[in-house]
N, C-alpha and C positions, 0 to 999 in steps of 0.2 A: 175237923180237918187234921190230916196226918202232919206230924211233925218231922216226918222223914222225906228227904228229897234226894234226887239223883242228879248229879252235876258232872259236867266235863271239866277235868283239871289237868294241869301240867305237872309232870314229875320233876321236882327239882333236886332231890337227893334220896339216896337209899342207904340204909344201914342195917344189915342182917335181914331181918323180917319186917322191918319198919320202913314204909315208903312215905315220904313227905310230898304232899300234893298241893298245888296252889290253885284255888278256884276264885272265880269273880263273884261277888256278892253286891247287894245294894249299898253296903257300907264300904266297899272297896275289896281289896284282895285279902284273902284268908288262907292260912296254912293249915292243912289237916294232917294228922298223924294216922296213917292208914295201915291196915293189915291186908294181906292178900287172900281173897276167897279161893279155896282150893282149886276149882276148875280153871282159874286163870293161869295156873302154872303150865297147863297142857296147851294153852293157846299161844304162849310166848316162845316156843321153840326150845331146843335142847341147849340152853346156855347155862353156864355157871351160876349166872344170876338172871332171873326172868324179866326184870324191869329196870330201866335206867333213866337218868335225867334226859329230858327232851322227849319222852314218851308222853302221848296224850292218853288218858284213861278216863273211864266213868267210875264215879265213886258214889256210894250210898252212905248218907250221914244224917244224924239228927241236927236240926237247925241250930240247936243251942249247945252243940258239942264240937270239940275240935278233933274228934276221933271218927274214923270212917272205914269202910270196906272198899277195896278196889274190886269192881265187878268185871271189868274187861279192859283190854289194851287195844287202842286203834292200831290199824295196820301201819307199820313204819314204811316211810318212803326210803329210808336207808338207815344204816347203823355204823357206828365206829366201834371196833372191838379189838382184842388181842387174844392170843391163845394162852390159857391159864394152865400151867403145868400141874398145879396141885389138883385141879379138878378133871384134867384131861379134856376140857371143853373150852369153847369160846367164851370169853368174859365181856359182856356188854360194857361200854364206856360212855356212849352217848347215842341218841337217836334223833332222826329228822334233822339232819345237819346240812347246812349251806357251804360251809368252809371249815377246813382244818388248818390251824396255824401250827407249824412245827417250831417251837421255840428253842433257840440254841444260844450259846454265848462264846466269845472268843477265848475267854479264860474265866476261871472261878465260877463254875467248873470248866475244865478244858473242852475244847471244841471236839465234838464227837460225830463226824460226818456219817459214820456207819449206823448210828442211832437214827439220824435224820433219814437215812435211806429206807429204814424199816417203817418209820412213820408215814412217809409219802407213799410207800408200797401199799400199806394198809388202807390209806385214803383212796388210792386208785383201785384197789379191790372193791371198795364200797362205791366207787363212782363219784367220790367227792373231791372237789378242787383243793389243792394244797398251796399255801403260801409259807415260805421259809422266812422266819423272823429271827434276826440276830440281835439279842438284847445286850446290854452292858457294853456298848461300843464307846462309852466314855473311859473305859479302863485302858491302861497301857498294856500292850502285848507285843511279842516278838515272833509270833508263829508265822513263818513265811509261807506256809501252805494254805493258811486260813483264807486269804483273799482268793487265791486260786480255786479252791474247793467251792466257795460261795459262787464265784463266777461260773463254775461248772454247772451248778444247779440253774442258773440263768440260761446257760447255753443250751441245755437240754429241755428247757421249756417251763421252768418253775419261776414264779415271781419271788424275789428276794427283797425284804425289807431290813434296813438296819436302823435300830432305835435304842433309846436309853430311857428306861422307866424312871431313872434317877434325874436326869437332866431334861427329860421330856422331848429330846431330839427324836424326830421322826414320828412322834405320837399322833400328829394330826393325820398323817397319811394312813396310819394303822386304823384310827378312828373312822376315816372315810371308808376303809375296806370293810369294817365290821357292820356299818350302819344298816339297821333294819333286818339283819341276818341272825341265824343261829350258828354260832361259831365254836369250835373246839379248840382249846388250848392244850397242846401235848408237848412233852419234852422231858428230858431227865431231871432228876431232883437238883434244885439249886440254880436253875437258869433264870428264875425270877417270874414265874408265871403269876403268882399272887401279887407281885410288885406291879406288874403290868396292869392287872385289873384294878388295883388301887389307884394307879395313875390315870386310868380311863374314867373312873367313877370315884372322885374324891368323896370321902365319908364312909365308904364301905369298911375301911380299917381291917382288911384281912390280915391274919398273922403271917408275916413273911419269914421264910426259913433262913437259916444261917449255914455257912459251909462247915463241914467237918474239916478242921484245919490240918489234921494228920494226914487225911487222904485227899484233901481238895475235892471233895464231892458233896453234893447236897444232902441236907437231912430232911427226911419226909415231913412236911407240914400238911399237905393235902393227902388224906388217906383214903378218900372216896371221890368219885365224881360229884361235882356240885354245880347246879345251874344258877346264874345270876342274871336277873332282868335288869338291863340298863335303860336309858332313855330311848326314844324313838323306836320302841319295839325291838331293841337289840338284845340278844341273849348270848351269854357266854357260858360255855360248859368247861370248868376247870377240871383236869383229870389229874390222878395221882402221878408223881414223878418217878417212873419206873426205871430201874437200872437195867433190866433186861426186857426187851420187848420181842416176843415171838409172834410173827404175823398169823392172822386167823383167816379161815375160810378159803385156804388155797393149798394145793399140794405142790411138792417140789417141781414137778413136770410142768406146771403152770406159771412158773416164776417169770420166765423170760417175757411172757406176753404182757406183763404188768410193769416192765421196766422200759421207760420211753426209748432209750437209744439202743436197747437189746431187741425189742419187739420186731423190728423189720428183718432181723436175721434168723428168726424162729424157723427151724426146720431146714436151713440152707446148708448146714455143715455136711461134709462128705458122709459122715455116719447118721445123718438125719436127726431124728428125735432121740436117738440112743447115745448121741455124743455127750461125754461128760464135761466137755469144754476145759479140760485140764491138759491133755497130752495128745489128743488125736490130731493126725494130719488133716489139713482141709477144714479145721474148725473155724468158722466164719467169726465167732465171738473173739477168739484169740487173735485172729488177723485184724479184727477192728481195733483191739487194744494196741497191737503193734503200730497200727496206722494212726493212732491218736483219736480215733472216732469215739472209742469208749475209754474213759479215764482209768488208769491202773487201779487207783483206789476203789472206784466203783465196781471194777471187776473183782477185786478181792472181797468186796462187800457182797457181791453176788454169790460168790463161792461160799462165803460164810453163811449167808441166809439159806442157800440151797442145802448146806449140810444140816442146819437146824431143822429145816422142814422135812428132810428125809428121815429124821429121828422120829417124827410124829406122823408120818404119812399113814401108818396103819390105824391110828386112833381117829383120823379125821374122816 
């Protein structure tokens, strides 16, 4: 009888050429350290990294070994990614996702709505629902624009949760949202993604980052995406805390269609699709900003994302 078997497994993390896959055995769950068989790379598309947490794969391994080969990757129903400048390609962050949680904070680090705009844009490109989660609401802060901007996300159609991983406020509402789903936590460094996971699943004891006091921004503690299986078949994929997030899978001319309050105005400007939305008379986007239909800061965020996307249109 052969000691080799082929099993279906779930990718929980990747590091360079090593893929960690979790399989079910008679004894329980088992983690395998896998390498990629050459042909698999061609099946996974032209990404900076071919496999990501959340992927389902077939592996070949010796029953008495914790090492294996990845033979194939199942077709993804969706994926969450970003554009990687170093490789001039998309970088996979998670696959087969039900919800993206964009984690932010009012202070420590400061509230960055333009970063939120990029995360929710990327989720929209992938067809994944987004919930904005503001952590650290137990801290004192005096940012008058903070509540206004959070309310703006609610107004345009995004659910907003206010929580504290430290005091556990709002945690039960978050727990009910993630139950039985595969969820991505994404946000800038220092907003408390690891702290939230520790609060949701006591005993994991993930290392929690501290702020760089000089610059009041997070220090990276998560350097790669990592999938955690919680109770009730709930899965959380913690992603690195990027300081710069460039959307992937979209060209600058497609941006308006993926912004909720902008989309109804696409192509309606006097100059049609050639409008820059900066100076032209009859620009419906600028008129909507003047009328308060589009928030001024969201408009500035739109121009900023459009400029970034234009730089990389040729490579995409």
